[in-house]
N, C-alpha and C positions, 0 to 999 in steps of 0.2 A: 504494500500500500504506500503511495506517495504522500509524504507529509508536506503541506504548504505552510511555510512560516509567514506570519503576518509581516507586512512591509515594515512596520515600526520595529519589530524584533530583528528583521534582517539588517536594518540600519545600525542597530545596537551591536549586532554580532560581528559585522565586518570590521577589520582594523581601521583605526582612525585615518581618514584621508584617502581610503581606498576607492571611494566612489568618484572623487573629483580631485585629481592631483595635477591637473594641467596648468600651464601658464600660456598666456597669449601675447603675441607681438603685434605692433601697430602696422606692420607691412608683411606681406608674404615673403618677400626676398629683398635683400639689400645688396646692391652691386658695390663691391669694394675692390680696388686695385692694390697692388703691392705698395706697402708703405703708407696707405691711406687709412683714415678712420671713418667710422660711421656711428651715429647715435641711434640706438634701437630702443624704442619704447616698449615696456612690458607691463602686463597686469596679471594679477593672481585672483583666483576665485575666493580666497580667504587669506587671512593673515599668514605671512611667511617671510622667509629671508632667502635672497638669491645670491648664489656664488657662481663663479665662472671657472671652468677647467680649461686651461690653455696648454697647447703643446706646439712644437715646431716653430717657435718664435712669435706666435700670436700673443697679444696682450689685451687685457680688458679690465675695466673698472665699473663697478655698480654704484649708481647714485639713486637710492630710493627716495621717493617723495613722501611716501607713507608705507604702511605695512602691506599694501596691496598693489602698488604701482611704482614705477620709476624708470630710469634710463640706464642702458648699458652702453658704454663707449668702448668699442672694439677697434683694434688697430692691426692691420695685416702686416706680416713680415715681408721682407724682400730677399728671396722670392717667396711668393704666397703659395706654398705647396704643403701637402700633408693634411692631417686631420684638422678640421675647423673647430672652434671653441664650442663647448657645451655649457648650458645653464643647468644648475642643480638647485632645486627649491626645497627648503626644509620648512614644512608648515608648523605653525605654533602649536597646533593641537596634535601633532604627530604625523608621520608619513613624509615621503619625499616624491618629487617628480624630477625627471631628467629629460632634457630636450636640446637638440643641436640648435645653435643660433641660426636664424634664417639668412645666412650669408651666401651670396653667389660671387665667387671671385671673378672679376671682370678681366683685368690684365694681370697675370701672375708675376710679371717682371717689370722692373724699371730698365732704362737703357743701360745702366751699369751692370745688370745681372742677366740681361736677356741672352740666351744661347743662340748660336747660329746653326743653320743646317750645315752638315758636313758635305762639302762639295769638293771633289778631287779630280785632277786631270790624270788620265791613264796614259803614260808616255811623257817623259820629261822634255826639257828644252834641248835643242840640238847643241852640239859643241860650239857652233858658231854664234850661239845666243846665250852666253853665260855671264853677261854683265849683271850687276845689281839692278839696273833699270828694268831689265827684262823680267826678273823675278818680282820686282816691285809692281810692274804692270799686271803680273799674274795675281798678286794679292789684291790689287785695286779692282780687278775684275770680279772679286767676290769669292774666289776659290780659297778654301781653308787648308787644303792639302795638295801636295804635288808629288811627282815621282822623282826619285834619285836613282838614275840608271847606274847599275853596277857593272855594266859591260860595255860602256862607251868611253874609253880612256882618251885623254889628250896627251900630246907630247909635252909634258909639263916642264921638263928640263931642257927642251929644245936641242936635243942631241941627234935628231933625225930618226929615232926609233922609239918604240913604245914597249916598255917592260912592266913588271909588276909594281915597281916603284911609281911609275906614271899612273897606273890604275888606282893605286891607293891615294896618290896626291890629287887625282881628278875628283875622287869621292870627297876628299877633305876640302877641296876648293869649292865644289858645288854645295857642299853641306854648309859652308860658311855663308854663302849667298842666300840659301834657303832660310837659315835661321836668322839671318840679318833682317829679313822682312817679316818674320813672325809666322811662318808657315809650318804646319806639320807635314810629314812626308812618309812615303813608303820606299823601301829599297827593292829594286827590281833586278833580277838575274845576277846576284852576286857571284863573282868569279873567285875571289880570294876570301879566305877565312878572316884575314886581317881587316877586310872591308866591313864584315859583319861585326867583328870585335870593336871596331871604331864607333859603331852606332848602337850596339845592342842595349846599352843602359840609358839611352836617350829617351826621355819621356815624350818627345815629339815624334818618335818613330812609331808608326801605326801598324805596319806589317812588313813581311818580306815576301815578294812575289816570285814564284819559281816556274810557273808554266801557264800557257794560255790555250784553252780549248783542247783538252786531251781526250782521247778515246779510252775505253775501259781497259784495254790491253796495256796501257802505260802505267797502271797503278803500281806495279812493282818498282819501276824506275822513279816514279814520283815519290814513293816512300823512301827510297834510297837518298834522293835529293833532300827530302824533308828531314830525314835523320841527320844528314850532314849539317844542315842549317841549325837544327835543334841542338846538336852537339856543341855549337858555338854560342847560340842565343836561345836557351831553352824556354825563356819567358816571352818571346816575341811570336805573335801569330804568323803562321805561314799561309799564303794566299795562292790558290789555284783557281783560275777563272774557267768556268764550265761553258759548254756549248749551248746554243738554243736547240730547238727540237727539229730543225730541218735536217734531212738525211740522217735520221736517227740510227738506221741500220748500220751505217758506216761507222757509228760510234760503238757498236758492239752489242746492241740490244734492239728489240722491236718496240719498246715502250719507253717514253721519255722519263716518266717517274722512276722506272727501274734504273735508268742511266744516272740520274741525279742521286738517287738513294745509294746506289752502289759506289759512286765516286765519294760521296760524303762518308759512308761507313768504311770503305776500303782505304781511304787516306786519312781518316779521322780528322776531317776538315774543320778548321776553326772559324772560317768565314765562308759564307755561301754566296758566290758571285757568278753571274752569267751575263753575256752580252747579246743584245738583239736590238736592231734599229728598224722599227716596224713601219714607218710612215713612207709610203711610196709616192713616186712622181705622178702616178695616175689618180691621186687623191684617195687611195685605199690604204687600209691598215692591215698588215700581215695577220692572217687568220690565227696563227698559233701564239701570238704575243701574250694574250691574257692567259692562255694555257701555261706558258712558261712562267709567267708571274705567279699564277696560282700554285704551281708545283713547287717552285723554288722557295717562295715565301712560306708555304705551309711546312715544308721540310725544315727550313731554318727555324721556324717558330717551335716545331716539335722537338728539334735537337737542342734548342736554346742557344743557337749561334747567330751572330750578326748577319744581316742580309744586305749585300752591296750590289744592286743592279746598275746597269749602264744607261747612258743617254747619248744620242748622236749630236755632235755639234760641228760636223764636217760635211763636205759634199764631194762626191766622186761620180761623174756622169755615167760611167760604165756600170755602176751598181743600181741605177734607176731609183734612187731614193730622193725624196722630196728635199729641195734646198731648205736648209734650216731657216725657220722664221719664228716669231714670238709664239704663234699658236701651237706649232708642233713641239717647241721646247716646253711649253706649258703642259701639254698632254703627256709627254714622256716623264718629266720630272715630278709633276704632281701625282701621276700614277705610281711612280717609284715610291714616293713618300707615303702615299695612301696604302701601299702594300707593306709598309713597315721598314723601308730602307733606313739603315743607320748611317750609310754613306752612299751618295750618288756619284758614280764614276762617269766622267765626261770623256768621250772618245771622238775625235782626238784634238788636242789643243795645238800641236804643231804638225804641219804636213810631213808625210814620210816620202813623198815623191812629188814631182812637178805637176802631176795630173790631179792632185788632191788639193782642194781648197779648205783651209782651216783657219782658225783665228790668227795663227802666226805661220808664215810660209817658210820654206827652206832658206830663203835669203834673209830672213829676219824681219821682213815687212809685215805689218799688221793689216788685217782685212776688215770688211764690214762684219764678219762673224765675231771678231773680238768685241766690237761695240754691242752686238746682239747679246752675247753671253754676259757681258758686264752689266747691261741694263736688266737683263732677266734675272741674273743672280741677286741683284739688289732687291728685286721683287720677291724672290724666294725667301731671302733672309727676313723680310718683314713679317712672314708667318712661319718661318722655319722652326721657331721655338715650340710650336704646337707638336712637332714630330721629334725634335732633338731629345734623345733620351727616353722617348715614350715607347709604348707598346700598342700594336694593332691587334685587337682580339679576334676580328673577323672581317671579311670583305664580302659584299653582296652586290647585286646588279639590279637596276631598274631597266625597263624596256627589254630589248632582245638580249637574252643572257648568253654570253660567250661560252664556248666549250670548256668543260671542267670547272665552271663557275656555278654559283647558286643564286637564285632570284631572291630579292628582298621580300620578306614577309613581315606582317605586323608583329610576330613574335620575336623578330630580331631587334625591334626598337625599344629604347628605354622608356620608362614611365613618363618622362618629360616630353617625349616626342611621339605622337600617336600616328603620324603619317608622313611619308616622304614619297613624292611622285614626280616623274619627269615625262617630257614628251619625246624623249629619245634615250638610247642606251647611255647609262651613266653608272660609274663605279661608286659604291657607297662603302665607306670605311669607318670603323669604330676605333677611336684612339683614346688611350688613357695615358696621362702624363702628370705625375706628381700630385695626384688627387684631383686633377682637373680632367674633365671628359668632354670629348668632341665627337660629332658626326661630320664626316667630310664627304662631299659629293663632287665627283670629277666628271665634267662633260666628256663623254667618250668620243667626241668628234673634234678634230682641229680644223674643220671646214664649215661647220654649222653651229649656230647658237643653240642653247638648251634652256627650256623653261622648267623651273623647279617649283614645286609647291610643298610647303612644310606646315604641318599642323602641330602647334605647340600646346602642351598641357600646362606649362608654367613658363616663367620668365626665362629668356635665353639671350645670348649675344651672337651676332655674326661678325666675322672679321674679314674685311675685304682685302684686296691685294695691295692697298696702300698701308695696311696695318690698322686702319680705323675700325673702331667698334660701333655697332649699332644695337641698341637694346630693343628687344621684341617682347611684348606681353603675350599672355595666353591667347590662342586663336590661330587663324591661317595667315601665313606669310608667303609671298610669291617673289621669285627672283628670276633674273635672266642671266645665264652664265655665258660669257664670251667663249669663243672657240678654244677648247682645251683647258679652260679655266676651272677653278674649284670653288665651291662654297664651303666655308668652315662655320659650323654651328657649335657654339660652346653652351652646353646645356647643364653642366654640373661642375 
């Protein structure tokens, strides 16, 4: 038999404060940027005392007006990452309530703390271009990393021949120029153990590259080469750049995922890198590009190793690729970042023959492509902090879903965003970075604009390519993305 307690008896039996321990704030959310403060009004249902728990550099002070209301002054750290402050209420008659302050971090950084995207040139400057000015122009173009070639010696002692001393002195000379302009660097194809010893303890050294586009049968040779490098520099990551999916049978398997997985496992790879330049001169995009992005980024995420994809910034007519412009640079780099790239490798910065047009030519002259990458890299850095050091949890697509990809469903979206729709194929990426969370939408075309509709369940910010923030309240928001551009929605 079920016994029904009188309501008055139920009130008496429950612990004090159990029925109503909430506290209310005067706004649903407060937008606070790094280093800024906000005044949050609060009220209590009955007499109590409010305390604030802060971590990660946040600070707060409580200014009660009486036993049931007051103000909380909260100040964000710089950078504003990690757990946000919580209010703890101790009621006079007993019981407690705990609730996170209604803070939405707007900009997590100030200019002094804002990280940049990691942009690297694959292939260093030619021996005829080794002045400090050339490296300074590389840094001014927005690159953060360069290549130190270990196999391109100069006749440093001018004796008419090149020996191991010249090789080592060439490394030493170029290293001085690189560090003089504040760049990080990778060492490519080292010939001498002494070259590796020279740089192995340098915090600016990011990796040692040993091979480009191997087939599976090369795994034993690659492991011998890697073992030699590790015997000299055991703590420096070794880099092997993998192939895209074209002519996969020539690489030793019928399936691209098998190729990548076998290479990663067989060589115990520490960085997952592949190159593919997908935008063609007939205004098409190579069919397997997204397949390669999905496979490589998924395996990198599963193995817990960094993902370093490539972007084309050169032109060679015989290869039938589209001449680089702002739209296709956007599509490539923003797609790389949306797939979780920790470094984007640009190929190539210097021309390797007279038929190739690149930012810098063999004779040392600079082309229109230098101006293009300089302007574009500045644009990337204005939103690069969204991705730098962050993690991509998943990628989905709206519109026509490419092979090996998954369509976006309502179950993929966070509670703060109830709908994302587009009028053409677009990549949707979910990014978490230091307690801040973003949904990124990349227009899948570098030839047509893309209309995007987002339904917000709570306040959010969008960040445009100038770095400007726009606040959006609950409801529908509509956007038009330029060719290859991305929409960044900060929802938490």
